[in-house]
C-alpha positions as CSV (number, residue, x, y, z in Angstrom):
1,M,45.8,44.0,-86.4
2,K,48.2,42.0,-87.2
3,G,49.0,37.8,-86.8
4,V,51.3,35.8,-84.9
5,I,51.8,32.4,-85.3
6,L,53.4,30.4,-82.6
7,A,55.2,27.2,-83.6
8,G,58.0,26.8,-81.7
9,G,58.4,23.7,-79.4
10,L,60.0,20.5,-80.0
11,G,56.7,18.3,-80.0
12,T,57.9,15.6,-78.1
13,R,54.5,14.3,-78.3
14,L,54.8,13.3,-81.9
15,S,58.7,11.7,-82.2
16,P,59.8,9.9,-83.7
17,L,58.0,12.4,-86.8
18,T,59.6,15.6,-84.7
19,R,63.6,13.7,-84.3
20,V,64.0,15.5,-88.1
21,T,62.0,18.2,-88.3
22,N,59.6,20.7,-87.2
23,K,56.2,19.6,-86.2
24,H,54.5,22.5,-87.8
25,L,56.0,21.7,-90.9
26,L,54.4,18.0,-90.9
27,P,52.1,17.3,-93.9
28,I,48.1,17.6,-93.1
29,F,46.4,16.0,-96.4
30,D,48.3,17.7,-98.9
31,K,49.6,20.4,-97.6
32,P,52.5,21.4,-94.7
33,M,50.9,22.3,-90.8
34,I,52.0,25.7,-91.2
35,Y,49.5,26.4,-93.9
36,Y,46.7,26.3,-92.4
37,P,46.7,28.8,-89.3
38,I,48.6,31.3,-91.7
39,G,45.4,30.1,-94.2
40,A,42.9,31.2,-90.9
41,L,44.6,34.4,-90.4
42,V,44.6,35.7,-93.9
43,K,41.1,34.5,-94.3
44,A,40.4,36.9,-91.6
45,G,42.0,39.4,-93.3
46,I,45.3,39.9,-91.6
47,T,47.8,40.4,-94.0
48,D,51.1,41.8,-91.6
49,I,51.8,38.6,-89.8
50,L,54.6,36.9,-87.7
51,L,56.1,33.5,-87.4
52,V,57.4,32.4,-83.9
53,T,59.3,29.1,-84.3
54,G,62.4,27.4,-82.6
55,G,64.6,24.6,-82.4
56,N,67.0,23.4,-85.4
57,S,64.6,23.5,-88.0
58,A,63.8,26.8,-88.1
59,G,65.7,27.7,-91.4
60,D,63.2,25.2,-93.5
61,F,60.6,27.8,-92.4
62,L,62.0,30.4,-94.4
63,R,62.8,28.1,-97.6
64,L,59.3,26.7,-97.4
65,L,57.2,30.1,-96.7
66,G,59.8,32.9,-98.0
67,N,58.4,36.1,-97.8
68,G,54.7,35.1,-97.5
69,S,54.0,36.3,-101.2
70,E,52.1,32.9,-101.8
71,F,49.4,34.1,-99.2
72,G,49.1,37.1,-100.6
73,L,51.2,38.8,-97.5
74,K,52.1,42.2,-97.3
75,H,54.6,41.2,-94.8
76,F,55.5,37.7,-93.5
77,N,58.4,38.2,-90.4
78,Y,60.5,35.8,-88.1
79,T,61.2,35.3,-85.2
80,Y,63.2,32.6,-83.2
81,Q,62.6,31.1,-79.9
82,K,65.3,29.7,-77.7
83,G,64.3,26.3,-75.9
84,E,61.0,26.0,-74.5
85,G,59.6,28.8,-72.0
86,G,56.1,28.2,-73.3
87,I,53.0,29.7,-75.2
88,A,53.2,32.9,-73.2
89,E,56.9,33.5,-73.8
90,A,57.1,33.0,-77.1
91,L,54.2,35.3,-77.6
92,S,56.6,38.0,-76.1
93,L,59.1,38.2,-78.2
94,A,56.5,39.9,-80.5
95,E,56.4,42.7,-78.8
96,H,58.6,45.1,-81.3
97,F,56.4,43.7,-84.3
98,A,53.2,44.3,-82.7
99,D,54.2,48.1,-82.2
100,G,51.0,48.8,-80.0
101,E,48.4,47.3,-82.4
102,S,46.0,44.3,-81.0
103,I,47.1,41.1,-82.4
104,A,45.5,37.9,-83.3
105,V,47.3,35.1,-82.2
106,I,47.2,31.5,-83.4
107,L,49.0,28.3,-82.2
108,G,50.8,26.6,-85.5
109,D,48.8,23.5,-85.1
110,N,45.4,24.4,-85.5
111,V,43.2,23.5,-88.2
112,I,40.1,25.1,-88.4
113,E,36.9,24.2,-90.7
114,G,36.0,28.1,-91.3
115,N,37.1,31.1,-90.3
116,V,37.6,33.9,-87.6
117,R,36.6,36.6,-89.7
118,A,33.5,37.5,-87.5
119,A,35.5,36.8,-84.2
120,K,38.2,39.5,-85.1
121,Q,35.5,42.0,-86.3
122,S,33.5,41.5,-83.1
123,F,37.3,41.9,-81.5
124,D,37.8,45.3,-83.2
125,K,34.3,46.8,-82.3
126,Q,35.0,45.5,-78.7
127,G,38.3,47.7,-78.7
128,R,40.2,46.5,-75.4
129,G,41.0,43.6,-73.7
130,A,41.1,39.8,-75.1
131,K,38.3,37.7,-76.6
132,I,39.2,33.8,-76.2
133,L,38.0,30.9,-79.1
134,L,35.8,28.2,-77.3
135,K,34.7,24.7,-79.0
136,R,33.1,21.6,-77.2
137,V,35.3,18.5,-77.0
138,P,35.1,15.5,-75.5
139,D,38.4,15.5,-74.0
140,P,38.3,19.1,-72.2
141,Q,40.7,18.1,-70.0
142,R,43.5,17.8,-72.5
143,F,43.2,22.0,-72.2
144,G,42.2,25.1,-70.8
145,V,39.0,24.7,-69.5
146,P,36.9,27.6,-68.9
147,E,33.8,28.2,-66.0
148,L,31.4,30.1,-68.2
149,R,28.3,32.4,-66.4
150,G,25.7,33.3,-68.9
151,D,28.1,35.0,-71.3
152,K,31.2,35.6,-69.1
153,V,34.4,33.8,-68.3
154,I,34.9,33.5,-64.5
155,S,38.0,31.4,-64.8
156,I,40.6,29.3,-67.1
157,E,41.9,25.9,-65.6
158,E,44.9,24.4,-67.5
159,K,44.3,20.4,-68.4
160,P,41.9,19.9,-65.1
161,K,41.3,16.4,-63.3
162,Q,37.3,17.5,-63.3
163,P,36.2,20.2,-66.3
164,K,33.7,22.7,-65.4
165,S,32.6,22.8,-68.8
166,D,33.2,20.8,-72.1
167,F,34.4,23.7,-73.9
168,A,38.3,23.5,-74.6
169,V,40.0,27.3,-75.3
170,I,41.4,26.5,-78.5
171,G,45.0,28.0,-79.7
172,I,43.4,31.6,-81.1
173,Y,43.2,34.6,-79.4
174,F,43.1,37.9,-79.7
175,Y,44.6,40.6,-77.4
176,D,44.7,44.4,-76.9
177,A,48.6,46.1,-76.3
178,Q,48.8,45.5,-72.9
179,V,49.3,41.8,-73.7
180,F,53.1,42.1,-73.3
181,D,52.7,44.4,-70.3
182,I,51.0,41.3,-68.5
183,I,53.3,38.2,-69.5
184,K,55.6,40.5,-67.9
185,T,53.9,40.1,-64.6
186,C,53.5,36.0,-65.5
187,K,56.1,33.8,-63.5
188,P,57.0,29.9,-64.4
189,S,54.5,27.5,-63.5
190,A,55.6,24.1,-62.4
191,R,56.5,23.3,-65.9
192,G,58.5,25.9,-66.0
193,E,57.1,28.0,-68.6
194,L,54.8,30.7,-68.8
195,E,51.5,29.8,-69.3
196,I,48.8,31.3,-72.0
197,T,46.1,30.8,-69.4
198,D,47.9,33.0,-66.5
199,V,47.5,35.5,-69.4
200,N,43.7,35.0,-70.1
201,N,42.7,34.6,-66.1
202,A,44.8,38.4,-65.8
203,Y,42.3,39.7,-68.6
204,I,39.2,37.9,-66.8
205,R,40.6,39.2,-63.5
206,Q,39.9,42.7,-65.3
207,G,37.0,42.2,-66.9
208,T,37.6,42.6,-70.5
209,M,37.9,39.3,-71.4
210,T,34.8,37.9,-74.2
211,W,34.8,34.6,-75.7
212,D,33.5,33.5,-78.9
213,E,32.2,29.4,-80.1
214,L,34.4,28.7,-83.0
215,Q,31.6,27.2,-85.5
216,G,32.5,24.5,-88.2
217,W,35.0,21.9,-86.9
218,W,38.7,22.5,-85.1
219,T,41.5,20.1,-84.0
220,D,45.1,20.5,-82.7
221,A,47.2,18.2,-84.6
222,G,50.2,17.9,-81.7
223,T,49.3,13.9,-81.2
224,F,49.6,11.3,-83.1
225,D,45.0,11.1,-82.7
226,S,44.4,14.6,-83.5
227,L,47.5,14.5,-86.1
228,L,45.3,11.8,-87.6
229,R,42.1,12.9,-86.9
230,A,43.3,16.8,-88.8
231,N,44.3,14.4,-91.6
232,N,41.1,13.4,-92.1
233,L,39.0,16.3,-91.6
234,V,40.6,17.7,-93.9
235,A,40.7,15.4,-96.8
236,E,36.9,15.2,-96.5
237,G,36.3,18.6,-96.2
238,G,39.0,20.9,-96.7
239,A,40.0,23.3,-94.4
240,N,39.7,27.6,-93.8
241,K,36.4,28.0,-96.1
242,D,34.5,31.2,-96.7
């Protein structure tokens, strides 16, 4: 399995901080934000990683991360997303990198207390389809929200006004190689982007989507409130623990 970190976008919700740098280079306590998703993949045993970035600060990632040897990586790769075409469009840039293998995808502003090794191992046994990680949150309307029936995901709705559960689809996904064919069938949403929720719903319709609940705390860091929360959580207890 290979790993893909999506760290593009303009980070406008964190302006003016993001006028001079990419959101994912902002500090979370004592490390740049991008260190945490890299650490999450490495802790899961994934050592071949692609970083998808964009904007005017893309070169700063290379200066910061180099060839990934600091993290014990075999290979650390980069590609560039022009504009803001959405998460699914950014993921489509990883097709040649994946080269037919399954992939673990993590959004660059995700910070977790534990690790996703168990979820990776579960997906390895699953062998096909997709797996999403969920977490109970007090404000699910900010996220993609699943409708669950027993252990099955019935559908996912993006930023619903009336959420059908108190779970959020956090930004960690596992996909088989079919994901790139699915992305090619997606059409832009009302905001002009290819949505990862449409990709996930395609797997749900196929009956090949599974889910796990992430253990330990999780936060994104895409707003001032969540950026502060991420800093406080890491300062108090660390992240990417075994």
